[in-house]
N, C-alpha and C positions, 0 to 999 in steps of 0.2 A: 580634676573624675568627675564626668558626667551623672545623678543620673541616670537611673535605670529606664528604660521608655516603661509609657503604657501599653498594653497591648490594645485598650482601645482607645475611643473616646472621652474625657474628661468631663461627667454628667453639672452640667453649670451647678453653680450653686444656689441659682433658683428655685433649681426642680424642688422639690420632697413629694417621695414616692407614696403613695396614699395606700395604703397596705390592706386600708379597706373592700379594693378593687378585686373581684375572683373576675375565672373568665367568668363567660355567658354557655361556653360552644364546649362540651364533658369532646375532647379528641380521642380517646375509643370510642365516639357512637357509630355507626356511619351514616354518611352522611346521606336523605333519603334525595330524591331526587325529583319522586314526585308525589304525593300526597295523600291521591286519590288515587280509586280503581281506572277510572277516565284519564284522569295523567299520563296513569303505569302501562294503560293499550294504545295511546294516543304517541311515546314513547317509543313502544316499544312497534311500534309499528312502522315510523319515522325509524329508528336502526335495522329493521331489514329489508326498507327503500335503499340504506345507504349501504347495506350488504349484498344489496341486488348488482347493482346501480356497480361498482366496484366488482364484484364474481365475472358481471359481466361483460369489463372494459380485461380483464384478464384474459375471457373464454375469447375475445375475439383476437388478439395476443396472441392465443394461439393455437390457433383458426389459421392466421397466417402465418402463423411458419409453420406450418401441418405436424403439428402436434398431437391435431389428435385429430379425430374419423370424422368424414363430413355426416356418419347419419348423428352423430355420439353429438357432432357441435348444434346440429337442426335441435334436436330432441332436449338439448337440456336450452337451449337459444329460445325453444316457441316458449318453455316451463318458466323462463327468471323473466320475462316479456308478461307473458299471461298473471304473472307474480306479481306483479310492480302494477301491470292496470286494473288488480285488482285490488289491493292494498291501498287505492290512489283515489279507488269509489268511494269511500269513504268519505262526506261533505265537513269531516274534523281535518283527519289528517292533508288532506286536501287541501284547506284550507292555512292548515299550519304547513305545508309541505310548497305550496303559491306555484311553483315553474319549477323545472331545470335545472333554468340556472340560476338559480334564484338560490336554489338547493345546495347546487354546487359552489357555489361561493360562500356561500355561510356556510360550508364544512373546509373550505378550502383541496374542492374535487378535483383531481386532472384528470378527467377518463374524455377525451376524442370518442375511441371507438365506441364504445357504453353509448355517450351522446347522441353519434350518428343511428347507432344502431334502433336509442329509441325513439329515434323520430323518423327512421323509417316502420319502426316498427314487427318488418319480421328478418328473416334474419336474414342472411346473406346464399345462403344455397335456398331463397326460398327467390329470391325476389332478382339470381340472376339462375340460370338455367343451370344441372347439375352435369356433371362429365358420367352418372349413370345413363342419362335419360337419353333419346335410342332417334337417328339422327334423322329426319325426312320420314317415311313409314315407315320403312325397311322397318322390317322384324315389329313393327307398333305393334301390341299387342293391340287387340280390339276393345275386351272391356277398361281397359286405359283409355283410349278414345273418344267409349262412351261414355263413359263421365268424366272426364271434362269438356264434350258435348255438353251431355245437362248439368255443367251443373253453367259454365255459358247462358243456361237455360232457362234456369233455377234466375241468376242473377234481374236475366234482361223483365220478366217475367214480375220478381220484386219490382223495381221501377216500375216497371206498369201498372202494380197495387199502391204504387203508392207509398214502401216503405223511405224513405227519404234520413232514417236516422244515421248517424256514425253506427248505434254499435244493433243495425240489424245489413248495415249495407256490406260492414267492414267484414264479418266474419266467411257472406255470399262469397265478397270482392278472392279474401285467401284463397279460397277454396278451388280458385276459378288457375289463381299464378302455381297453385305446385300442382292440380290435375292438368293441368298444360306441361310441362314441365318434366312429366311422366312420360309424358310420349313424345316429345322433342324436345332438344335443344339448337333449333334453325334459329334465328330469328324471325319474326316475318310483322307486316305490317298489322300498326297498333297495339303486342308486346306492350314497350314500352310506353306505350299509355296507361296501361292497367297497373304497371305500377307505381307511377308518377301519384290516379287515383287512390289506390294502397294509402301509400304515402299524406295525400290530401287527406284522407279518411280522418287518417292514424292523427291525424293534429284538433283535429274536428272534439268539442267535449263528448263524452255517450250518449245526450240524447240531443244532439246539436240536427240540425237535418241541412239534408241540399239545398236551395236555392229551385225556383223551376227552374231560372233557367242552365241553370248549375247541374241538375236531374237531366236537361234533354241532351246540355251537351256529352255527359257524360251518355248514354243509349249511347246519341252517335258515337264516340269514340269504342262501346264498348263491342256493338254491332262491326263498325270497322276490327275493329281486332277476329269476332268469330271470325270473319271475313276472314279475315289474315291466317289464321289457325286452320284453318280447312283447308286452304292454296298452294298448305304447309303435306298435306296427306292427298295429294293427287299426283 
């Protein structure tokens, strides 16, 4: 009869257990990921960024499936994008974050829709006219037309005054496209340029400024877009 097989590999005869050794880690003690308040704040901020990206991706999926009203989507998406940008204005967080592609790779994130939305920096209902907009000027609200006109003028005046930083121009240009969308859903000459410049500005650092050549190009494009917008009102 064969002897019973052992349930584990036999211990080499040369190995003598050292009973004096003891565990250096208390298995009942919670392991802390951070030891200082600064480290905890950093980890919390990165966790918030992670959560925002995941939520944004799910929001985009819901919107594409018509599972959420346009107004709710716009409000939530705009808030998430602002929170994302606000957190990354902290230099310590931004340094640890590096950039979106690095962060996604480090945490194995598959979020193509959130990636595109963050790249553009605005809800899709802002970069594309909504169904709520009035076609042409038929029934267009005079106050909405005035608001859009003033937003165009304010942006062009900012350029003339030499305001060239991303954090100065991007909010003003966002106001332009949003107010235009409230007036008309018709495409017009220069409208695509507004969206392209919004994307370009969004990809700049907050304090980064346009060069003089780019500023002149932007002014020409915006003047053309303003004229194109006014042509839809005739």
